[in-house]
C-alpha positions as CSV (number, residue, x, y, z in Angstrom):
1,M,42.4,56.7,121.9
2,V,40.3,58.0,119.0
3,F,41.6,60.9,116.8
4,S,38.7,62.8,115.3
5,L,38.3,65.9,113.1
6,C,36.5,67.4,110.2
7,C,38.2,68.4,107.0
8,T,37.7,72.0,106.1
9,D,35.9,73.7,103.3
10,K,37.9,75.1,100.4
11,T,35.6,78.1,100.1
12,N,36.4,79.2,103.7
13,A,40.0,78.1,104.3
14,G,40.8,77.5,108.0
15,T,37.1,77.1,109.1
16,P,36.0,73.6,110.0
17,V,33.0,72.0,108.4
18,P,30.0,72.3,110.7
19,A,29.7,69.5,113.3
20,M,26.7,67.9,111.6
21,N,23.8,68.8,109.3
22,P,21.0,66.7,110.8
23,M,19.0,66.9,107.5
24,K,21.8,65.8,105.1
25,N,22.4,62.3,103.9
26,K,25.3,60.5,105.5
27,L,27.6,57.6,104.7
28,L,29.2,55.8,107.6
29,I,32.3,53.9,106.4
30,V,34.9,52.0,108.3
31,T,38.3,50.7,107.2
32,P,39.8,47.9,109.4
33,C,43.5,47.7,109.1
34,R,46.7,46.2,110.5
35,N,50.1,46.8,108.9
36,S,48.5,48.3,105.8
37,I,51.1,50.9,104.9
38,K,51.4,49.7,101.3
39,F,47.9,50.5,100.2
40,I,46.2,52.6,102.9
41,D,46.8,55.9,101.2
42,Q,45.1,54.7,98.0
43,T,42.1,53.4,100.0
44,I,41.7,56.7,101.9
45,L,41.9,58.7,98.6
46,S,39.2,56.6,97.1
47,V,36.9,57.4,100.0
48,I,37.5,61.1,100.5
49,T,37.2,62.1,96.8
50,Q,33.6,60.9,96.5
51,Q,31.2,63.4,95.1
52,G,27.6,63.9,95.8
53,D,24.9,65.4,98.1
54,F,26.0,63.7,101.4
55,E,28.5,63.8,104.2
56,I,31.1,61.1,104.8
57,Y,31.9,59.9,108.3
58,Y,35.0,57.9,107.8
59,H,36.7,55.9,110.6
60,I,39.8,53.8,110.3
61,Q,40.1,51.1,113.0
62,D,43.8,50.1,113.3
63,G,44.9,47.0,115.1
64,L,48.2,48.2,116.6
65,S,50.1,48.3,113.3
66,K,53.9,48.3,113.5
67,D,54.8,49.1,109.9
68,G,54.1,52.9,109.8
69,T,50.4,52.7,109.2
70,V,49.6,54.7,112.4
71,E,52.1,57.4,111.4
72,A,50.5,57.6,108.0
73,L,47.1,58.1,109.6
74,K,48.5,60.9,111.8
75,K,49.7,62.6,108.6
76,W,46.2,62.3,107.2
77,K,44.9,63.9,110.4
78,A,47.3,66.8,109.9
79,R,46.3,67.2,106.2
80,F,42.7,67.5,107.2
81,E,43.6,70.1,109.8
82,L,45.3,72.1,107.0
83,D,42.3,72.0,104.7
84,A,42.6,68.6,102.9
85,K,39.1,68.8,101.2
86,F,39.2,68.2,97.5
87,E,37.2,70.7,95.3
88,N,33.6,69.7,94.8
89,C,33.9,66.6,96.9
90,A,31.6,65.6,99.8
91,P,32.5,66.9,103.3
92,V,34.5,64.3,105.3
93,H,34.5,63.8,109.0
94,F,37.7,61.7,109.6
95,S,38.7,59.7,112.6
96,F,41.0,56.8,113.5
97,S,42.0,54.7,116.5
98,S,44.6,52.2,117.1
99,E,43.9,49.4,119.6
100,K,43.9,45.7,120.0
101,D,41.0,43.8,118.3
102,V,40.0,40.1,118.4
103,T,39.1,39.8,114.7
104,M,38.7,42.0,111.7
105,Y,35.0,42.0,112.3
106,D,35.6,43.1,115.9
107,A,37.4,46.1,114.5
108,I,34.6,46.8,112.0
109,Q,31.9,46.7,114.8
110,K,34.0,49.0,117.0
111,G,34.3,51.5,114.1
112,M,30.6,51.4,113.3
113,N,29.7,51.8,117.0
114,Y,31.8,54.9,117.1
115,L,30.4,56.4,113.9
116,Q,26.8,55.8,115.0
117,K,27.4,57.9,118.1
118,Q,28.7,60.7,115.9
119,V,25.4,60.9,113.9
120,A,23.0,60.4,116.8
121,G,19.9,62.5,116.2
122,N,20.4,62.7,112.4
123,E,17.2,63.0,110.4
124,G,18.6,62.4,106.9
125,K,19.2,59.1,105.1
126,I,22.1,57.0,106.4
127,L,24.0,54.3,104.4
128,M,26.8,52.2,105.8
129,T,29.7,50.1,104.3
130,W,33.2,49.1,105.0
131,I,36.2,49.1,102.7
132,N,39.3,47.0,103.5
133,S,42.7,48.7,103.6
134,D,43.8,47.3,100.2
135,D,40.6,47.9,98.2
136,L,39.2,50.9,96.4
137,L,35.8,52.6,96.1
138,L,35.2,53.7,92.5
139,P,34.3,57.3,91.7
140,G,30.5,58.0,92.1
141,S,29.8,54.8,94.0
142,V,28.4,56.4,97.1
143,Q,26.1,58.8,95.1
144,T,25.0,55.7,93.1
145,A,24.2,53.8,96.2
146,F,22.0,56.6,97.7
147,R,20.1,57.0,94.4
148,M,19.6,53.3,93.7
149,I,18.5,52.3,97.2
150,Y,16.2,55.2,97.9
151,E,14.8,55.8,94.4
152,T,14.0,52.2,93.6
153,G,12.6,51.4,97.1
154,V,12.8,47.6,96.8
155,A,15.8,46.8,99.0
156,E,17.8,48.1,102.0
157,V,21.0,46.5,100.6
158,M,22.7,46.9,97.3
159,T,25.9,45.6,95.6
160,G,27.6,46.0,92.3
161,Y,29.5,43.8,89.9
162,P,32.6,42.2,91.3
163,C,35.7,43.9,90.0
164,C,39.3,42.7,90.8
165,I,42.6,44.4,90.5
166,A,46.1,43.0,90.8
167,E,48.6,43.9,93.6
168,D,50.0,46.7,91.4
169,G,46.6,48.1,90.5
170,T,46.2,46.5,87.1
171,Y,42.5,45.7,86.3
172,V,42.0,42.0,86.1
173,M,38.2,41.6,85.5
174,T,34.7,42.8,86.1
175,Q,32.1,40.0,86.3
176,A,28.5,40.7,85.4
177,V,25.8,39.4,87.8
178,A,22.2,39.2,86.7
179,A,20.7,39.4,90.2
180,V,20.9,37.9,93.7
181,S,18.3,35.5,94.9
182,R,17.2,36.5,98.4
183,E,16.2,32.8,99.0
184,H,19.6,31.5,97.9
185,L,21.4,34.1,99.9
186,R,19.4,33.4,103.0
187,K,20.3,29.7,102.7
188,G,24.0,30.6,102.4
189,Y,24.6,29.5,98.8
190,Y,26.6,32.6,97.8
191,D,29.8,31.2,99.1
192,G,31.9,31.0,95.9
193,R,31.1,27.3,95.5
194,L,27.5,26.9,94.5
195,M,26.9,30.5,93.7
196,P,29.3,33.5,93.2
197,F,30.6,35.5,96.1
198,I,28.8,38.7,97.0
199,M,31.8,41.0,97.2
200,Q,32.0,43.1,100.4
201,E,33.6,46.1,98.8
202,G,30.9,48.0,96.9
203,T,28.1,46.6,99.0
204,F,26.0,49.3,100.8
205,W,23.1,49.1,103.3
206,T,20.9,51.3,105.4
207,K,21.5,51.9,109.1
208,K,18.1,50.6,109.7
209,I,18.8,47.1,108.5
210,W,22.3,47.1,110.3
211,D,20.6,47.9,113.6
212,E,17.9,45.3,112.9
213,V,20.3,42.4,112.4
214,G,22.7,43.5,115.1
215,G,25.8,44.2,113.0
216,V,28.5,41.7,112.3
217,R,29.5,38.7,114.3
218,T,32.7,39.6,116.0
219,D,33.7,36.0,116.7
220,L,34.1,35.1,113.0
221,K,37.5,35.4,111.5
222,L,37.0,35.1,107.7
223,C,33.3,34.8,106.7
224,G,31.7,37.6,108.7
225,D,30.5,39.3,105.5
226,W,28.9,36.1,104.1
227,D,27.1,35.7,107.5
228,L,25.9,39.3,107.4
229,W,24.5,39.0,103.9
230,R,22.5,35.9,105.0
231,R,21.0,37.8,107.9
232,F,20.3,40.8,105.7
233,A,18.3,38.5,103.4
234,E,16.0,37.6,106.3
235,V,14.9,41.2,106.2
236,S,15.4,42.6,102.7
237,E,16.0,41.9,99.0
238,I,19.5,42.5,97.7
239,L,19.6,44.9,94.8
240,V,22.3,44.5,92.1
241,F,23.6,47.6,90.3
242,R,24.6,46.8,86.7
243,G,28.2,48.1,87.1
244,A,31.2,48.0,89.4
245,L,31.2,50.2,92.5
246,A,34.5,49.1,94.0
247,C,37.7,47.2,93.3
248,H,38.9,44.1,95.2
249,R,42.7,43.9,95.3
250,R,44.2,40.4,95.1
251,H,47.5,39.7,96.8
252,E,49.1,36.9,98.7
253,K,49.0,38.4,102.2
254,Q,45.3,39.1,102.5
255,L,43.1,37.1,104.9
256,S,40.9,35.8,102.1
257,A,43.7,34.5,99.9
258,D,43.1,30.9,101.1
259,C,39.5,30.1,100.2
260,R,39.7,26.7,101.9
261,E,39.9,28.2,105.4
262,Y,37.1,30.6,104.4
263,W,34.9,27.6,103.4
264,K,35.8,25.6,106.5
265,E,34.5,28.5,108.7
266,I,31.3,28.7,106.6
267,D,30.7,24.9,106.9
268,T,30.7,25.2,110.7
269,L,27.7,27.6,110.4
270,L,25.6,25.8,107.7
271,E,22.7,23.6,108.7
272,P,22.1,20.3,106.8
273,V,19.6,20.7,104.0
274,K,17.8,18.3,101.7
275,K,18.6,17.9,98.0
276,K,16.0,19.8,96.1
277,K,15.8,22.7,93.8
278,L,14.7,26.1,95.1
279,K,11.6,27.5,93.4
280,G,10.8,31.1,92.7
281,A,14.4,32.2,92.6
282,W,14.2,35.9,91.5
283,G,16.2,39.0,92.3
284,Y,16.4,42.7,91.3
285,S,18.9,44.6,89.2
286,A,19.0,48.3,88.6
287,W,20.7,50.8,86.3
288,F,20.6,54.6,85.6
289,S,18.9,55.9,82.5
290,L,20.5,59.1,81.2
291,D,17.6,59.6,78.7
292,E,15.0,59.5,81.5
293,N,17.3,60.8,84.2
294,R,16.2,58.2,86.7
295,C,17.0,54.9,88.2
296,K,15.4,51.9,86.5
297,L,14.6,48.5,88.0
298,E,14.1,45.0,86.6
299,K,13.1,41.7,88.2
300,C,15.4,38.9,87.0
301,R,15.4,35.2,87.1
302,V,18.2,33.5,89.0
303,V,19.1,30.0,87.8
304,N,18.0,27.4,90.3
305,M,20.8,25.3,91.9
306,K,20.8,22.2,94.1
307,S,20.7,23.4,97.7
308,K,23.3,21.1,99.1
309,P,26.6,23.0,99.5
310,L,29.8,21.5,98.1
311,K,32.2,20.1,100.7
312,V,35.8,21.3,100.8
313,G,37.7,18.4,99.2
314,G,40.7,18.6,96.9
315,L,41.3,21.5,94.5
316,R,40.7,19.2,91.5
317,K,37.3,18.2,92.8
318,L,36.4,21.8,93.3
319,E,37.6,22.8,89.8
320,R,35.4,20.0,88.3
321,A,32.4,21.2,90.4
322,I,32.9,24.8,89.2
323,R,33.2,23.7,85.5
324,G,29.9,21.7,86.0
325,Y,28.3,24.8,87.5
326,R,29.3,26.9,84.6
327,K,28.1,24.3,82.1
328,R,24.7,24.2,83.8
329,I,24.4,28.0,83.8
330,W,25.3,28.0,80.1
331,N,22.7,25.3,79.2
332,K,20.0,27.1,81.1
333,S,20.8,30.6,79.8
334,G,18.5,29.9,76.8
335,D,15.5,29.0,78.9
């Protein structure tokens, strides 16, 4: 069963937001969750308090939680019915369902399928993303995504700098990324071994490219995002915004806590490749200029790496490989 409603407008208390403005930009966002009572409220707040010239279609796909998550979602439904819209924030069309799913990516695909039906016939720009139930969108991230993708016009996918927080919300780090090589990404090298991860939270894409690649693979358990980025790279460049757009929360109970299982699933999908250096490794980064009041774009060189992925061995071997990778990056930074 799907519970769906629109939050109401502060300027006209008690009157629902119109069903859909077909000309207005829209964000379709899904949160897959199961037993997420500890963090789900924080995640929801980070989504529904976004500001900008767009509407948010937000669906939470629950996997039959038994820890009070469903009860929390029902309370959010009640809040929206009582005019839960925050002043000056984008209109939110909120829905949730609780049913059995096969994998997290099965839940994401179900949620996206539902939201696409809600905006059928829309003539405005549509972006998509998902945010896990323990992560956070940063203020302004959605407006930034719309401006960067549609004003630069070089990519249908964009991401920001990785930003991590601890379980209690303490900021751990933000890591600068010069650019993402489309060729490296297409080959699958952004797996956290040869090249850095492309973090799922804070990555946005157009509905057009989602439809073109066919969405996520619902049979994958851990690396569905990595596989999706690879297929996106067959169609489009990946734009990097010079700043963080979301926060990834690290804690012991998350699916991605054990990278070895993640890499094992990746290695079942990679095809053998020859040892050679990729040529023409370039990517795009973007930022916003306050002085010029516009988005600016730069084509950046991405350091070439050997194209043979590292095998999952012992942790010591992996640590030595990472140190060697960092050393090569440092040595080449002065080229």
